[in-house]
C-alpha positions as a Markdown table, in Angstrom:
| # | Residue | x | y | z |
|---|---|---|---|---|
| 1 | Met | 21.4 | 4.6 | -0.3 |
| 2 | Leu | 17.9 | 4.1 | 1.0 |
| 3 | Cys | 15.7 | 1.0 | 1.3 |
| 4 | Ile | 12.0 | 1.7 | 0.8 |
| 5 | Phe | 9.6 | -1.0 | 1.9 |
| 6 | Asp | 5.9 | -1.5 | 1.2 |
| 7 | Val | 4.4 | -3.4 | 4.1 |
| 8 | Asp | 1.4 | -5.7 | 3.1 |
| 9 | Gly | 2.7 | -8.6 | 1.0 |
| 10 | Thr | 6.3 | -7.2 | 1.2 |
| 11 | Leu | 7.3 | -7.3 | 4.9 |
| 12 | Thr | 4.3 | -9.2 | 6.1 |
| 13 | Pro | 1.6 | -11.5 | 4.8 |
| 14 | Ser | -1.3 | -9.4 | 3.5 |
| 15 | Arg | -3.1 | -7.8 | 6.5 |
| 16 | Gly | -1.1 | -10.1 | 8.7 |
| 17 | Arg | 1.7 | -9.7 | 11.3 |
| 18 | Ile | 5.4 | -9.9 | 10.5 |
| 19 | Asp | 7.1 | -13.2 | 11.0 |
| 20 | Glu | 8.9 | -12.9 | 14.4 |
| 21 | Thr | 12.2 | -14.3 | 13.1 |
| 22 | Phe | 12.2 | -11.9 | 10.2 |
| 23 | Arg | 11.3 | -9.0 | 12.6 |
| 24 | Leu | 14.2 | -9.8 | 14.9 |
| 25 | Trp | 16.6 | -10.1 | 12.0 |
| 26 | Leu | 15.6 | -6.7 | 10.7 |
| 27 | Leu | 16.1 | -5.2 | 14.2 |
| 28 | Asn | 19.4 | -6.9 | 14.9 |
| 29 | Asn | 21.1 | -7.6 | 11.6 |
| 30 | Phe | 19.8 | -5.1 | 9.0 |
| 31 | Lys | 22.0 | -2.0 | 9.1 |
| 32 | Leu | 21.0 | -0.1 | 6.0 |
| 33 | Pro | 18.8 | 3.0 | 6.3 |
| 34 | Tyr | 15.1 | 2.4 | 5.5 |
| 35 | Val | 11.7 | 4.0 | 5.4 |
| 36 | Leu | 8.2 | 2.4 | 5.1 |
| 37 | Ile | 5.4 | 3.4 | 2.7 |
| 38 | Thr | 2.0 | 1.8 | 2.9 |
| 39 | Gly | -1.7 | 2.4 | 2.2 |
| 40 | Ser | -2.6 | 1.3 | 5.7 |
| 41 | Asp | -3.2 | 3.7 | 8.6 |
| 42 | Pro | -0.7 | 4.0 | 11.6 |
| 43 | Asp | -2.6 | 1.7 | 14.0 |
| 44 | Lys | -2.7 | -1.1 | 11.4 |
| 45 | Thr | 0.9 | -0.7 | 10.5 |
| 46 | Arg | 2.1 | -0.8 | 14.1 |
| 47 | Glu | 0.0 | -3.9 | 14.6 |
| 48 | Gln | 1.6 | -5.5 | 11.6 |
| 49 | Ile | 5.3 | -4.7 | 12.2 |
| 50 | Gly | 5.6 | -3.8 | 15.9 |
| 51 | Glu | 6.5 | -0.6 | 17.7 |
| 52 | Glu | 10.3 | -1.0 | 17.3 |
| 53 | Leu | 10.4 | -1.1 | 13.5 |
| 54 | Tyr | 7.6 | 1.5 | 13.2 |
| 55 | Asp | 9.2 | 4.0 | 15.6 |
| 56 | Gly | 12.7 | 3.4 | 14.3 |
| 57 | Thr | 12.3 | 5.4 | 11.1 |
| 58 | Val | 10.0 | 7.5 | 8.9 |
| 59 | Val | 6.7 | 5.9 | 8.0 |
| 60 | Tyr | 4.6 | 7.1 | 5.1 |
| 61 | Asn | 1.2 | 5.9 | 6.0 |
| 62 | Cys | -1.8 | 6.3 | 3.7 |
| 63 | Thr | 0.5 | 6.3 | 0.6 |
| 64 | Gly | 2.4 | 9.3 | 2.1 |
| 65 | Asn | -0.6 | 11.4 | 3.2 |
| 66 | His | 0.0 | 10.7 | 6.9 |
| 67 | Ile | 3.7 | 10.8 | 7.9 |
| 68 | Phe | 5.4 | 9.8 | 11.1 |
| 69 | Asp | 9.0 | 10.5 | 11.9 |
| 70 | His | 10.2 | 8.1 | 14.7 |
| 71 | Gly | 6.7 | 7.9 | 16.0 |
| 72 | Lys | 5.9 | 11.6 | 15.8 |
| 73 | Glu | 3.2 | 12.9 | 13.4 |
| 74 | Val | 4.8 | 15.4 | 11.0 |
| 75 | Tyr | 2.2 | 15.7 | 8.2 |
| 76 | Arg | -1.5 | 15.0 | 7.8 |
| 77 | Ser | -3.5 | 15.6 | 4.6 |
| 78 | Asn | -7.1 | 16.8 | 4.8 |
| 79 | Trp | -8.3 | 15.4 | 1.4 |
| 80 | Asn | -11.5 | 13.3 | 1.2 |
| 81 | Ile | -13.4 | 11.7 | -1.7 |
| 82 | Ser | -16.3 | 13.6 | -3.2 |
| 83 | Pro | -19.9 | 12.7 | -2.5 |
| 84 | Lys | -20.3 | 11.7 | -6.2 |
| 85 | Leu | -17.3 | 9.3 | -6.0 |
| 86 | Arg | -18.7 | 7.8 | -2.8 |
| 87 | Lys | -22.0 | 7.2 | -4.5 |
| 88 | Tyr | -20.2 | 5.6 | -7.5 |
| 89 | Leu | -18.4 | 3.2 | -5.1 |
| 90 | Glu | -21.7 | 2.3 | -3.4 |
| 91 | Ser | -23.1 | 1.5 | -6.9 |
| 92 | Gln | -20.2 | -0.8 | -7.7 |
| 93 | Leu | -20.7 | -2.5 | -4.4 |
| 94 | Asp | -24.4 | -3.1 | -5.1 |
| 95 | Ser | -23.8 | -4.3 | -8.7 |
| 96 | Ser | -20.8 | -6.6 | -8.0 |
| 97 | Pro | -21.4 | -10.3 | -8.8 |
| 98 | Trp | -19.5 | -11.1 | -5.6 |
| 99 | Thr | -22.1 | -11.9 | -3.0 |
| 100 | Asp | -20.1 | -12.6 | 0.1 |
| 101 | Lys | -19.8 | -9.0 | 1.5 |
| 102 | Thr | -18.5 | -8.6 | 5.0 |
| 103 | Gly | -19.0 | -4.9 | 5.8 |
| 104 | Leu | -16.7 | -1.8 | 6.1 |
| 105 | His | -16.4 | -1.5 | 2.3 |
| 106 | Ile | -15.5 | 2.2 | 2.1 |
| 107 | Glu | -12.8 | 3.2 | 4.6 |
| 108 | Glu | -11.7 | 6.8 | 4.6 |
| 109 | Arg | -8.2 | 7.2 | 5.9 |
| 110 | Val | -6.1 | 10.4 | 6.1 |
| 111 | Gly | -5.8 | 11.6 | 2.5 |
| 112 | Leu | -6.9 | 8.3 | 1.1 |
| 113 | Cys | -9.9 | 6.1 | 0.7 |
| 114 | Asn | -9.8 | 2.3 | 0.6 |
| 115 | Phe | -12.6 | 0.5 | -1.2 |
| 116 | Ser | -13.2 | -3.2 | -1.0 |
| 117 | Val | -16.2 | -5.1 | -2.5 |
| 118 | Leu | -15.4 | -8.0 | -0.1 |
| 119 | Gly | -15.1 | -5.6 | 2.9 |
| 120 | Arg | -12.5 | -5.1 | 5.6 |
| 121 | Asn | -14.2 | -7.5 | 8.1 |
| 122 | Ala | -13.4 | -10.6 | 6.0 |
| 123 | Thr | -11.6 | -13.7 | 7.4 |
| 124 | Leu | -8.4 | -15.0 | 5.8 |
| 125 | Asp | -10.4 | -17.7 | 3.9 |
| 126 | Gln | -12.9 | -15.1 | 2.6 |
| 127 | Arg | -10.0 | -12.9 | 1.5 |
| 128 | Gln | -8.3 | -15.7 | -0.4 |
| 129 | Ala | -11.6 | -16.7 | -2.0 |
| 130 | Tyr | -12.1 | -13.1 | -3.3 |
| 131 | Tyr | -8.5 | -12.8 | -4.4 |
| 132 | Gln | -8.8 | -15.9 | -6.6 |
| 133 | Tyr | -12.1 | -14.6 | -8.0 |
| 134 | Asp | -10.6 | -11.2 | -8.7 |
| 135 | Lys | -7.5 | -12.7 | -10.4 |
| 136 | Ser | -9.8 | -14.2 | -13.1 |
| 137 | Ala | -12.6 | -11.5 | -13.1 |
| 138 | Gly | -10.3 | -8.5 | -12.9 |
| 139 | Glu | -13.0 | -6.6 | -11.0 |
| 140 | Arg | -10.7 | -4.3 | -9.0 |
| 141 | Lys | -8.7 | -3.3 | -12.1 |
| 142 | His | -12.0 | -2.6 | -14.0 |
| 143 | Ile | -13.3 | -0.4 | -11.1 |
| 144 | Ala | -10.0 | 1.4 | -10.8 |
| 145 | Thr | -9.9 | 2.1 | -14.6 |
| 146 | Glu | -13.4 | 3.5 | -14.6 |
| 147 | Ile | -12.8 | 5.8 | -11.6 |
| 148 | Met | -9.7 | 7.3 | -13.3 |
| 149 | Lys | -11.8 | 7.9 | -16.5 |
| 150 | Gln | -14.6 | 9.6 | -14.6 |
| 151 | Trp | -12.5 | 11.4 | -12.0 |
| 152 | Pro | -9.2 | 12.5 | -13.7 |
| 153 | Asp | -8.2 | 14.4 | -10.5 |
| 154 | Val | -7.7 | 11.2 | -8.5 |
| 155 | Glu | -5.1 | 8.4 | -8.5 |
| 156 | Val | -6.2 | 4.8 | -8.1 |
| 157 | Gly | -4.2 | 1.6 | -7.4 |
| 158 | Val | -5.1 | -2.0 | -6.7 |
| 159 | Ala | -3.9 | -2.7 | -3.1 |
| 160 | Gly | -3.2 | -5.9 | -1.4 |
| 161 | Glu | -5.5 | -8.9 | -2.0 |
| 162 | Thr | -9.0 | -7.2 | -1.8 |
| 163 | Gly | -8.8 | -3.4 | -1.9 |
| 164 | Ile | -8.4 | -0.3 | -4.1 |
| 165 | Asp | -6.6 | 2.8 | -2.8 |
| 166 | Ile | -7.9 | 6.2 | -4.0 |
| 167 | Cys | -6.2 | 9.5 | -3.4 |
| 168 | Ala | -5.8 | 12.9 | -5.0 |
| 169 | Lys | -3.7 | 12.9 | -8.1 |
| 170 | Gly | 0.0 | 13.1 | -7.3 |
| 171 | Thr | -0.4 | 11.9 | -3.7 |
| 172 | Gly | 0.2 | 8.2 | -4.3 |
| 173 | Lys | 3.4 | 6.5 | -3.2 |
| 174 | Ser | 5.5 | 8.5 | -5.8 |
| 175 | Gln | 5.3 | 11.5 | -3.5 |
| 176 | Leu | 7.8 | 9.9 | -1.2 |
| 177 | Ile | 10.6 | 11.1 | -3.6 |
| 178 | Asn | 9.7 | 14.7 | -2.8 |
| 179 | Tyr | 10.7 | 14.0 | 0.8 |
| 180 | Glu | 13.7 | 11.7 | 0.3 |
| 181 | Arg | 15.7 | 13.5 | -2.4 |
| 182 | Gly | 19.5 | 13.2 | -1.9 |
| 183 | Arg | 19.3 | 9.7 | -0.5 |
| 184 | Glu | 19.6 | 7.9 | -3.8 |
| 185 | Pro | 20.1 | 5.2 | -5.0 |
| 186 | Tyr | 16.8 | 3.8 | -3.8 |
| 187 | His | 16.1 | 0.1 | -3.3 |
| 188 | Phe | 12.3 | -0.1 | -3.4 |
| 189 | Phe | 10.6 | -3.4 | -2.4 |
| 190 | Gly | 6.9 | -3.9 | -3.2 |
| 191 | Asp | 4.4 | -6.5 | -4.3 |
| 192 | Arg | 2.1 | -4.4 | -6.5 |
| 193 | Met | 4.4 | -2.7 | -9.1 |
| 194 | Asp | 2.2 | -3.8 | -12.0 |
| 195 | Pro | 0.6 | -0.8 | -13.8 |
| 196 | Ala | -2.7 | -1.2 | -11.9 |
| 197 | Gly | -1.0 | -1.6 | -8.5 |
| 198 | Asn | -0.6 | 0.9 | -5.8 |
| 199 | Asp | 3.3 | 0.5 | -5.8 |
| 200 | Tyr | 3.5 | 1.4 | -9.5 |
| 201 | Ser | 3.6 | 5.2 | -9.3 |
| 202 | Leu | 6.7 | 5.1 | -7.0 |
| 203 | Ala | 8.4 | 2.3 | -9.0 |
| 204 | Lys | 7.7 | 4.2 | -12.3 |
| 205 | Ala | 9.2 | 7.4 | -10.8 |
| 206 | Ile | 12.4 | 5.5 | -9.8 |
| 207 | Trp | 12.6 | 3.7 | -13.2 |
| 208 | Asp | 12.0 | 6.9 | -15.3 |
| 209 | Asn | 14.5 | 9.0 | -13.4 |
| 210 | Asn | 17.1 | 6.4 | -12.9 |
| 211 | Leu | 17.0 | 6.8 | -9.1 |
| 212 | Gly | 17.8 | 3.2 | -8.1 |
| 213 | Gln | 16.4 | -0.3 | -8.3 |
| 214 | Cys | 12.9 | -1.7 | -7.8 |
| 215 | His | 12.4 | -5.2 | -6.4 |
| 216 | His | 9.0 | -6.6 | -7.4 |
| 217 | Val | 8.5 | -9.3 | -4.8 |
| 218 | Ala | 5.9 | -12.0 | -4.4 |
| 219 | Asn | 6.0 | -12.2 | -0.6 |
| 220 | Trp | 8.0 | -11.3 | 2.5 |
| 221 | Gln | 10.2 | -14.4 | 2.2 |
| 222 | Glu | 11.4 | -13.1 | -1.2 |
| 223 | Thr | 12.1 | -9.7 | 0.4 |
| 224 | Trp | 14.2 | -11.3 | 3.1 |
| 225 | Asn | 16.1 | -13.4 | 0.7 |
| 226 | Ile | 17.1 | -10.3 | -1.3 |
| 227 | Leu | 18.1 | -8.4 | 1.8 |
| 228 | Arg | 20.4 | -11.1 | 2.9 |
| 229 | Thr | 22.4 | -10.7 | -0.3 |
| 230 | Met | 22.7 | -6.9 | 0.0 |
């Protein structure tokens, strides 16, 4: 048995730090084996969950394109988006009706690119404002769909409250299964298991192959409530 945790919106508030009481409960009371998988980079993940949880297991950063085993780097992808795709993202940024743009809109991580019309420098209030706009406008889903139409060699998923994760096809979160065979059944916890979300590829692989159970949670509190019953 293996528990698999997304981080943003699953163990922590989106882009925020883990609740201290929850963190201590995981360290002292949670005894099941677990791994983490997130679109974030190592520095951001460490900041969110703390050194002890990060270094206590295998962490699949950048949707599995940058892997750390108990704090030691064991794999790093060299994939980057093409100049044409970058130009397309820049055009979507310029043409978006959303005017409150905060900078750092195209962030290239290891084996993954995160795109945000709002920008990574936004405050929590700005993030919430964009999230509410996107819920009604569907801007991120539209951009993701168009990218996959024009670039069939990439995989795209709506991530967190403001971003879109882009990686090479087959290198989204579902690639975790290649590394964790034999540890079934899986219990996967994530907040974006909808078809447009960046947790979907892993959830679908688990569903389609009968490898365990997927818990589509709304927030870290729901994750904690489920864990206390396991």
